[in-house]
ZADO-422965 format. One record per atom (N, C-alpha, C): residue number from 1; residue in one letter; atom name; x negated, y negated, z. Coordinates in Angstrom, 3 decimals, padded with zeros to 6 digits. Layout:
! ZADO-422965
PT    n  res  atom      east     north        up
PT  NUM    A    CA         X         Y         Z
...
! end
This chain:
! ZADO-422965
PT    n  res  atom      east     north        up
PT    1    X     N  -024.456   029.554   002.606
PT    1    X    CA  -023.740   028.929   002.819
PT    1    X     C  -022.293   029.477   002.181
PT    2    X     N  -020.757   029.466   002.449
PT    2    X    CA  -020.228   030.504   001.782
PT    2    X     C  -018.902   028.995   001.066
PT    3    X     N  -018.385   029.612   000.040
PT    3    X    CA  -017.677   027.955  -000.595
PT    3    X     C  -016.890   029.487  -001.075
PT    4    X     N  -014.850   028.660  -000.953
PT    4    X    CA  -013.695   029.202  -001.158
PT    4    X     C  -012.811   027.912  -001.333
PT    5    X     N  -012.384   028.094  -002.734
PT    5    X    CA  -011.296   026.448  -002.616
PT    5    X     C  -009.981   027.910  -003.087
PT    6    X     N  -009.391   026.539  -003.612
PT    6    X    CA  -007.744   027.445  -003.692
PT    6    X     C  -007.267   025.907  -004.141
PT    7    X     N  -006.331   025.651  -004.884
PT    7    X    CA  -005.416   024.863  -005.723
PT    7    X     C  -004.192   024.488  -006.188
PT    8    X     N  -002.983   024.644  -005.252
PT    8    X    CA  -001.797   025.297  -005.790
PT    8    X     C  -001.268   023.657  -006.108
PT    9    X     N  -000.551   023.892  -008.291
PT    9    X    CA  -000.430   022.688  -008.605
PT    9    X     C   000.936   022.173  -008.107
PT   10    X     N   001.932   021.425  -008.012
PT   10    X    CA   003.260   021.263  -008.118
PT   10    X     C   003.488   019.590  -008.806
PT   11    X     N   002.843   019.067  -009.617
PT   11    X    CA   002.425   017.749  -009.775
PT   11    X     C   004.254   017.217  -010.971
PT   12    X     N   004.592   016.462  -009.674
PT   12    X    CA   006.050   015.685  -009.540
PT   12    X     C   006.495   014.400  -010.489
PT   13    X     N   004.662   013.372  -009.729
PT   13    X    CA   004.928   012.279  -009.935
PT   13    X     C   003.227   012.038  -010.444
PT   14    X     N   003.131   011.019  -010.022
PT   14    X    CA   001.221   010.376  -010.204
PT   14    X     C   001.297   009.640  -008.547
PT   15    X     N  -000.330   010.020  -008.765
PT   15    X    CA  -000.797   009.193  -006.517
PT   15    X     C  -000.821   007.516  -007.267
PT   16    X     N  -000.683   007.596  -005.452
PT   16    X    CA  -000.160   005.290  -005.651
PT   16    X     C  -001.055   005.604  -004.285
PT   17    X     N  -001.613   004.886  -003.684
PT   17    X    CA  -002.972   004.071  -002.587
PT   17    X     C  -002.074   005.103  -001.644
PT   18    X     N  -002.299   005.373  -000.429
PT   18    X    CA  -001.660   006.007   000.220
PT   18    X     C  -001.716   004.711   000.896
PT   19    X     N  -000.328   004.657   001.651
PT   19    X    CA  -000.132   003.246   003.015
PT   19    X     C  -000.576   003.561   003.355
PT   20    X     N  -000.899   002.551   005.007
PT   20    X    CA  -001.065   002.989   005.797
PT   20    X     C  -000.890   004.246   007.089
PT   21    X     N  -001.942   004.588   006.805
PT   21    X    CA  -000.624   006.556   008.003
PT   21    X     C  -002.101   005.910   009.050
PT   22    X     N  -000.541   006.613   010.248
PT   22    X    CA  -001.443   005.998   011.662
PT   22    X     C  -002.668   006.074   011.898
PT   23    X     N  -002.890   005.660   012.763
PT   23    X    CA  -004.564   006.093   012.961
PT   23    X     C  -004.802   008.196   013.843
PT   24    X     N  -006.088   008.462   013.851
PT   24    X    CA  -005.971   009.794   013.926
PT   24    X     C  -007.543   009.443   013.842
PT   25    X     N  -007.788   010.709   015.269
PT   25    X    CA  -008.964   010.532   015.227
PT   25    X     C  -009.969   011.312   015.522
PT   26    X     N  -011.226   011.730   014.646
PT   26    X    CA  -011.804   012.546   014.075
PT   26    X     C  -013.057   012.706   015.225
PT   27    X     N  -014.554   014.006   014.231
PT   27    X    CA  -015.717   013.712   014.643
PT   27    X     C  -015.883   013.551   013.926
PT   28    X     N  -017.239   013.450   013.667
PT   28    X    CA  -018.408   012.804   013.073
PT   28    X     C  -018.724   013.060   012.073
PT   29    X     N  -018.572   014.763   011.646
PT   29    X    CA  -018.793   015.151   010.563
PT   29    X     C  -017.726   014.889   010.140
PT   30    X     N  -016.712   015.393   010.953
PT   30    X    CA  -015.377   015.740   009.399
PT   30    X     C  -015.247   014.018   008.329
PT   31    X     N  -015.858   012.971   010.299
PT   31    X    CA  -015.441   011.366   009.660
PT   31    X     C  -016.160   011.602   007.875
PT   32    X     N  -018.041   012.619   008.516
PT   32    X    CA  -018.949   012.486   007.329
PT   32    X     C  -018.289   012.839   006.554
PT   33    X     N  -017.555   013.953   006.402
PT   33    X    CA  -017.139   014.276   004.665
PT   33    X     C  -015.549   014.194   004.713
PT   34    X     N  -014.790   013.059   005.209
PT   34    X    CA  -013.264   012.223   003.904
PT   34    X     C  -014.739   011.452   003.881
PT   35    X     N  -015.821   010.696   004.405
PT   35    X    CA  -015.589   009.300   004.055
PT   35    X     C  -017.127   009.947   002.151
PT   36    X     N  -017.270   011.663   002.667
PT   36    X    CA  -018.253   012.085   000.902
PT   36    X     C  -017.283   011.779  -000.040
PT   37    X     N  -016.520   012.473   000.126
PT   37    X    CA  -014.929   012.796  -000.186
PT   37    X     C  -014.288   012.206  -001.096
PT   38    X     N  -014.704   010.709   000.149
PT   38    X    CA  -013.606   009.727  -001.179
PT   38    X     C  -014.472   009.494  -002.093
PT   39    X     N  -015.871   008.704  -000.879
PT   39    X    CA  -017.172   007.541  -002.275
PT   39    X     C  -017.130   008.677  -003.746
PT   40    X     N  -017.044   009.903  -004.164
PT   40    X    CA  -016.554   011.046  -004.640
PT   40    X     C  -015.452   010.926  -005.636
PT   41    X     N  -014.365   010.511  -004.999
PT   41    X    CA  -013.075   010.359  -005.327
PT   41    X     C  -012.796   008.475  -006.444
PT   42    X     N  -013.106   007.696  -005.774
PT   42    X    CA  -014.363   006.368  -005.815
PT   42    X     C  -015.099   006.070  -007.202
PT   43    X     N  -015.685   006.793  -007.141
PT   43    X    CA  -016.995   006.857  -008.078
PT   43    X     C  -015.612   007.546  -009.105
PT   44    X     N  -015.003   008.689  -009.349
PT   44    X    CA  -014.392   008.716  -010.893
PT   44    X     C  -013.330   007.657  -010.707
PT   45    X     N  -013.222   006.800  -010.233
PT   45    X    CA  -011.513   006.382  -010.783
PT   45    X     C  -010.238   006.690  -010.008
PT   46    X     N  -010.717   007.440  -008.208
PT   46    X    CA  -008.903   007.841  -008.141
PT   46    X     C  -009.292   006.589  -006.434
PT   47    X     N  -008.111   007.099  -006.233
PT   47    X    CA  -008.072   006.367  -004.745
PT   47    X     C  -008.755   007.251  -003.490
PT   48    X     N  -008.652   007.209  -002.732
PT   48    X    CA  -009.134   007.364  -001.754
PT   48    X     C  -008.139   008.266  -000.658
PT   49    X     N  -008.400   009.184  -000.457
PT   49    X    CA  -007.756   009.580   000.282
PT   49    X     C  -007.180   009.634   002.436
PT   50    X     N  -006.202   008.783   002.971
PT   50    X    CA  -006.337   008.897   003.885
PT   50    X     C  -005.874   009.603   005.119
PT   51    X     N  -005.793   009.950   005.684
PT   51    X    CA  -005.354   010.722   006.687
PT   51    X     C  -004.811   010.949   007.182
PT   52    X     N  -003.491   011.993   007.469
PT   52    X    CA  -002.291   012.678   007.404
PT   52    X     C  -002.332   012.935   009.433
PT   53    X     N  -001.677   012.371   010.231
PT   53    X    CA  -001.146   013.488   012.000
PT   53    X     C  -000.684   014.811   011.325
PT   54    X     N   000.570   015.325   010.239
PT   54    X    CA  -000.048   016.682   010.218
PT   54    X     C  -000.514   017.638   009.491
PT   55    X     N  -001.088   016.882   008.282
PT   55    X    CA  -001.848   017.187   007.644
PT   55    X     C  -003.254   018.026   008.347
PT   56    X     N  -004.089   016.772   009.534
PT   56    X    CA  -005.306   016.512   010.083
PT   56    X     C  -005.297   017.749   011.496
PT   57    X     N  -004.074   018.254   012.161
PT   57    X    CA  -003.839   018.886   012.503
PT   57    X     C  -003.601   020.317   012.327
PT   58    X     N  -002.999   021.086   010.450
PT   58    X    CA  -002.962   021.274   009.800
PT   58    X     C  -004.567   021.939   009.816
PT   59    X     N  -005.405   021.090   008.994
PT   59    X    CA  -006.598   021.634   009.183
PT   59    X     C  -007.523   021.746   010.441
PT   60    X     N  -007.456   021.231   011.599
PT   60    X    CA  -007.992   021.220   013.014
PT   60    X     C  -008.238   022.908   013.241
PT   61    X     N  -006.204   023.482   013.010
PT   61    X    CA  -006.123   024.663   013.225
PT   61    X     C  -006.793   025.763   012.534
PT   62    X     N  -006.065   025.580   011.445
PT   62    X    CA  -007.510   026.151   010.369
PT   62    X     C  -009.279   026.993   010.571
PT   63    X     N  -009.285   026.103   010.793
PT   63    X    CA  -010.728   025.670   010.978
PT   63    X     C  -010.897   026.656   012.450
PT   64    X     N  -010.017   025.845   013.833
PT   64    X    CA  -011.005   026.264   014.611
PT   64    X     C  -010.011   028.237   015.194
PT   65    X     N  -009.449   028.382   014.160
PT   65    X    CA  -008.846   030.041   014.064
PT   65    X     C  -009.654   030.416   013.508
PT   66    X     N  -010.447   030.003   012.233
PT   66    X    CA  -011.365   030.749   011.525
PT   66    X     C  -012.397   030.722   012.951
PT   67    X     N  -012.645   030.179   012.859
PT   67    X    CA  -014.005   030.301   014.347
PT   67    X     C  -013.513   030.719   015.637
PT   68    X     N  -012.880   031.069   015.999
PT   68    X    CA  -012.521   031.832   016.775
PT   68    X     C  -012.034   033.429   016.384
PT   69    X     N  -011.810   033.706   015.060
PT   69    X    CA  -011.523   035.123   014.906
PT   69    X     C  -012.213   035.484   014.151
PT   70    X     N  -013.110   034.473   013.683
PT   70    X    CA  -014.201   035.258   012.743
PT   70    X     C  -014.059   035.943   011.276
PT   71    X     N  -013.498   035.310   010.881
PT   71    X    CA  -012.903   035.129   009.268
PT   71    X     C  -012.805   033.941   008.475
PT   72    X     N  -013.707   033.460   007.515
PT   72    X    CA  -013.611   032.773   006.489
PT   72    X     C  -012.599   033.338   004.711
PT   73    X     N  -011.360   033.001   004.339
PT   73    X    CA  -010.290   033.189   004.290
PT   73    X     C  -009.276   032.099   003.970
PT   74    X     N  -008.603   032.220   002.542
PT   74    X    CA  -007.924   030.904   002.142
PT   74    X     C  -006.092   031.473   002.446
PT   75    X     N  -006.779   033.257   003.336
PT   75    X    CA  -004.748   033.572   003.913
PT   75    X     C  -006.348   034.262   005.481
PT   76    X     N  -004.605   034.441   006.006
PT   76    X    CA  -004.851   034.608   007.675
PT   76    X     C  -004.718   036.324   008.077
PT   77    X     N  -005.625   036.760   008.316
PT   77    X    CA  -005.972   038.552   008.847
PT   77    X     C  -004.056   038.442   008.441
PT   78    X     N  -003.608   037.893   008.597
PT   78    X    CA  -001.460   038.369   009.007
PT   78    X     C  -001.069   038.002   007.663
PT   79    X     N  -001.530   037.386   006.810
PT   79    X    CA  -001.409   037.341   004.682
PT   79    X     C  -000.858   035.511   005.203
PT   80    X     N  -001.197   035.206   005.476
PT   80    X    CA  -000.071   033.564   006.127
PT   80    X     C  -001.186   033.041   004.824
PT   81    X     N  -001.354   031.944   004.362
PT   81    X    CA  -001.278   031.424   003.081
PT   81    X     C  -001.461   029.597   004.187
PT   82    X     N  -002.409   028.216   004.023
PT   82    X    CA  -002.096   026.769   004.228
PT   82    X     C  -000.954   026.133   003.929
PT   83    X     N  -000.568   027.187   002.136
PT   83    X    CA   000.829   026.377   001.910
PT   83    X     C   002.071   027.233   002.560
PT   84    X     N   001.970   028.558   002.758
PT   84    X    CA   002.516   028.475   003.829
PT   84    X     C   002.915   027.717   005.221
PT   85    X     N   001.960   027.989   005.663
PT   85    X    CA   001.620   026.510   007.171
PT   85    X     C   001.853   025.676   006.644
PT   86    X     N   001.525   024.731   005.389
PT   86    X    CA   002.866   023.603   005.045
PT   86    X     C   003.647   023.829   004.945
PT   87    X     N   004.559   024.420   004.858
PT   87    X    CA   006.298   024.899   004.533
PT   87    X     C   006.344   024.796   006.133
PT   88    X     N   005.771   025.678   006.562
PT   88    X    CA   006.693   026.640   007.746
PT   88    X     C   006.435   025.155   008.519
PT   89    X     N   005.978   023.730   008.938
PT   89    X    CA   005.289   022.890   009.616
PT   89    X     C   006.559   021.674   009.015
PT   90    X     N   006.863   021.920   007.628
PT   90    X    CA   008.093   021.170   007.551
PT   90    X     C   006.815   019.912   006.829
PT   91    X     N   006.488   020.437   005.931
PT   91    X    CA   005.374   019.488   005.670
PT   91    X     C   005.393   018.636   004.303
PT   92    X     N   005.825   016.952   003.996
PT   92    X    CA   006.391   017.588   001.782
PT   92    X     C   005.319   017.289   001.972
PT   93    X     N   005.181   017.754   000.094
PT   93    X    CA   004.540   017.663  -000.184
PT   93    X     C   004.788   017.605  -002.031
PT   94    X     N   003.937   017.366  -002.802
PT   94    X    CA   003.747   017.224  -004.024
PT   94    X     C   003.751   018.909  -004.722
PT   95    X     N   001.986   018.645  -003.881
PT   95    X    CA   001.528   019.284  -004.479
PT   95    X     C   000.167   018.515  -003.298
PT   96    X     N  -000.427   020.772  -003.120
PT   96    X    CA  -001.880   021.009  -002.413
PT   96    X     C  -002.426   021.275  -002.759
PT   97    X     N  -003.404   021.287  -002.021
PT   97    X    CA  -004.740   021.751  -002.244
PT   97    X     C  -005.610   021.998  -001.340
PT   98    X     N  -006.219   023.296  -001.106
PT   98    X    CA  -007.511   024.050  -000.334
PT   98    X     C  -008.856   023.425  -000.391
PT   99    X     N  -009.775   023.313   000.679
PT   99    X    CA  -011.241   023.720   000.376
PT   99    X     C  -011.363   023.787   001.281
PT  100    X     N  -012.557   024.882   001.929
PT  100    X    CA  -013.596   025.554   002.418
PT  100    X     C  -014.669   025.948   002.194
PT  101    X     N  -015.725   025.731   003.495
PT  101    X    CA  -016.813   025.772   003.732
PT  101    X     C  -017.583   026.370   005.208
PT  102    X     N  -018.390   027.248   005.289
PT  102    X    CA  -019.024   027.836   006.256
PT  102    X     C  -020.471   027.904   006.561
PT  103    X     N  -021.189   026.957   006.722
PT  103    X    CA  -022.646   027.157   006.633
PT  103    X     C  -023.660   026.930   007.871
PT  104    X     N  -024.262   026.910   008.594
PT  104    X    CA  -025.479   027.040   009.900
PT  104    X     C  -026.231   026.110   009.604
PT  105    X     N  -025.746   025.142   008.779
PT  105    X    CA  -027.494   023.956   008.411
PT  105    X     C  -027.288   022.888   009.501
PT  106    X     N  -028.167   021.894   010.310
PT  106    X    CA  -028.307   021.403   010.827
PT  106    X     C  -027.897   019.891   010.306
PT  107    X     N  -027.231   019.811   009.392
PT  107    X    CA  -027.037   018.497   008.473
PT  107    X     C  -025.331   019.238   008.342
PT  108    X     N  -025.111   020.040   008.495
PT  108    X    CA  -023.700   020.738   007.853
PT  108    X     C  -023.218   020.433   007.714
PT  109    X     N  -022.693   019.293   007.566
PT  109    X    CA  -021.453   018.237   006.221
PT  109    X     C  -021.667   017.811   005.338
PT  110    X     N  -023.097   017.420   005.506
PT  110    X    CA  -023.607   016.478   003.888
PT  110    X     C  -024.479   018.143   002.866
PT  111    X     N  -024.246   019.352   004.138
PT  111    X    CA  -023.844   020.844   003.196
PT  111    X     C  -022.903   021.664   002.398
PT  112    X     N  -021.114   021.022   003.094
PT  112    X    CA  -020.498   021.448   003.046
PT  112    X     C  -020.238   019.538   001.458
PT  113    X     N  -020.367   018.887   001.937
PT  113    X    CA  -020.151   018.314   000.896
PT  113    X     C  -021.553   018.491  -000.715
PT  114    X     N  -021.895   019.085  -000.349
PT  114    X    CA  -023.229   019.094  -001.805
PT  114    X     C  -022.566   019.750  -001.985
PT  115    X     N  -021.985   021.343  -001.438
PT  115    X    CA  -020.870   022.414  -001.939
PT  115    X     C  -020.069   022.555  -002.694
PT  116    X     N  -019.170   021.521  -001.764
PT  116    X    CA  -018.163   021.229  -003.193
PT  116    X     C  -017.671   020.834  -004.182
PT  117    X     N  -018.895   019.684  -003.834
PT  117    X    CA  -018.737   018.201  -005.530
PT  117    X     C  -019.843   019.468  -006.583
PT  118    X     N  -020.950   019.794  -005.550
PT  118    X    CA  -021.013   021.031  -006.583
PT  118    X     C  -020.852   022.220  -007.075
PT  119    X     N  -019.552   022.882  -006.947
PT  119    X    CA  -018.597   023.302  -006.865
PT  119    X     C  -017.782   023.504  -007.905
PT  120    X     N  -017.330   022.941  -009.624
PT  120    X    CA  -016.146   023.104  -010.227
PT  120    X     C  -015.852   023.638  -009.562
PT  121    X     N  -014.554   025.241  -008.733
PT  121    X    CA  -013.303   024.538  -009.424
PT  121    X     C  -013.301   023.487  -007.986
PT  122    X     N  -014.011   023.411  -006.674
PT  122    X    CA  -013.593   022.553  -005.398
PT  122    X     C  -013.841   021.307  -005.968
PT  123    X     N  -014.463   020.979  -006.765
PT  123    X    CA  -014.558   019.837  -008.036
PT  123    X     C  -013.194   019.137  -008.040
PT  124    X     N  -013.247   020.334  -009.140
PT  124    X    CA  -011.644   020.000  -009.460
PT  124    X     C  -010.448   019.932  -008.782
PT  125    X     N  -010.861   020.841  -007.660
PT  125    X    CA  -009.562   019.555  -006.770
PT  125    X     C  -010.150   018.937  -005.916
PT  126    X     N  -010.725   018.010  -005.659
PT  126    X    CA  -011.299   016.779  -004.764
PT  126    X     C  -011.280   015.981  -005.191
PT  127    X     N  -010.885   016.373  -007.466
PT  127    X    CA  -010.602   015.590  -008.364
PT  127    X     C  -008.905   015.143  -008.673
PT  128    X     N  -008.839   015.744  -008.171
PT  128    X    CA  -006.768   015.853  -008.222
PT  128    X     C  -006.730   014.738  -008.825
PT  129    X     N  -005.988   014.067  -008.823
PT  129    X    CA  -005.804   012.496  -008.838
PT  129    X     C  -004.759   012.539  -008.454
PT  130    X     N  -003.548   013.352  -008.114
PT  130    X    CA  -001.936   013.129  -007.716
PT  130    X     C  -002.499   013.091  -005.539
PT  131    X     N  -003.211   013.617  -005.622
PT  131    X    CA  -003.686   013.560  -004.027
PT  131    X     C  -004.245   012.269  -003.334
PT  132    X     N  -002.664   011.979  -002.336
PT  132    X    CA  -003.393   010.776  -002.082
PT  132    X     C  -003.898   010.731  -000.011
PT  133    X     N  -003.486   011.861   000.203
PT  133    X    CA  -003.203   012.345   001.769
PT  133    X     C  -003.701   013.424   001.795
PT  134    X     N  -004.982   013.672   003.230
PT  134    X    CA  -005.228   014.671   003.954
PT  134    X     C  -005.444   015.284   004.845
PT  135    X     N  -006.421   016.386   005.536
PT  135    X    CA  -006.305   016.551   007.392
PT  135    X     C  -008.382   017.219   006.728
PT  136    X     N  -009.147   016.758   007.239
PT  136    X    CA  -010.034   017.284   007.374
PT  136    X     C  -010.554   017.409   008.617
PT  137    X     N  -011.313   018.519   008.810
PT  137    X    CA  -012.255   019.594   009.980
PT  137    X     C  -012.395   020.240   010.542
PT  138    X     N  -013.549   020.945   011.733
PT  138    X    CA  -014.600   020.798   011.509
PT  138    X     C  -014.478   021.778   012.908
PT  139    X     N  -014.498   022.910   012.533
PT  139    X    CA  -014.859   024.167   014.285
PT  139    X     C  -016.016   025.066   014.326
PT  140    X     N  -016.519   024.753   015.532
PT  140    X    CA  -017.251   025.543   015.018
PT  140    X     C  -017.141   027.644   016.018
PT  141    X     N  -017.878   028.404   015.691
PT  141    X    CA  -018.128   029.469   015.671
PT  141    X     C  -018.859   029.685   016.737
PT  142    X     N  -018.115   031.450   017.840
PT  142    X    CA  -020.260   031.905   018.818
PT  142    X     C  -021.630   031.998   017.915
PT  143    X     N  -021.220   032.102   016.429
PT  143    X    CA  -022.679   032.581   015.793
PT  143    X     C  -023.496   031.315   015.951
PT  144    X     N  -022.268   030.127   015.332
PT  144    X    CA  -022.811   028.876   015.605
PT  144    X     C  -023.339   028.851   014.364
PT  145    X     N  -022.474   028.905   013.593
PT  145    X    CA  -022.008   029.072   012.083
PT  145    X     C  -020.733   027.943   011.634
PT  146    X     N  -020.405   026.815   011.269
PT  146    X    CA  -019.776   025.335   011.612
PT  146    X     C  -018.223   025.397   010.161
PT  147    X     N  -017.763   026.092   010.845
PT  147    X    CA  -016.634   025.940   009.758
PT  147    X     C  -015.485   025.348   009.277
PT  148    X     N  -015.486   024.331   007.617
PT  148    X    CA  -014.991   023.216   007.252
PT  148    X     C  -014.150   023.170   006.547
PT  149    X     N  -012.987   022.809   007.103
PT  149    X    CA  -011.216   022.969   006.643
PT  149    X     C  -011.139   021.501   005.597
PT  150    X     N  -010.974   020.526   004.257
PT  150    X    CA  -009.384   020.076   003.514
PT  150    X     C  -009.129   020.759   003.406
PT  151    X     N  -007.479   019.678   003.357
PT  151    X    CA  -006.139   020.101   003.092
PT  151    X     C  -005.493   018.834   002.695
PT  152    X     N  -005.417   019.114   001.427
PT  152    X    CA  -005.405   017.494   000.165
PT  152    X     C  -003.699   017.868  -000.345
PT  153    X     N  -002.559   016.842  -000.765
PT  153    X    CA  -002.164   017.198  -000.253
PT  153    X     C  -000.933   016.052  -001.084
PT  154    X     N  -000.352   015.917  -002.359
PT  154    X    CA  -000.421   014.274  -002.203
PT  154    X     C   001.324   013.753  -002.687
PT  155    X     N   002.090   013.117  -002.115
PT  155    X    CA   003.296   013.096  -001.939
PT  155    X     C   003.486   011.601  -002.668
! end
């Protein structure tokens, strides 16, 4: 089980309930991950994060890149971070964080949720109150390892 997390904080204003975002299609494992993280946020008195199409696509691209090129890092082999990619894609944000996981358990999404919530650093990122949008992604590598990426943003 591999876990890494980082958060770049640029707090400007408190989060508000996310407005209805356009419908985004996600897979079963991704939905399980989103539901688990939102349940934890709600239990802590925070707003649920809503899927944002641009952030979702970035999370998908990140997960697929790691699975395809067989690396596990917040930084691509070329040195780009998710913040670089958010800025390159002109995704608006006041605050952002990324958490990643890879594992090969049969219940991979549940293991990712447990790993995130039991890691103090990841938990702190998940519980950042400003976050009101997210992208969640799951990708499978050739070695049958599942890669999970969650990118949170606040607007």
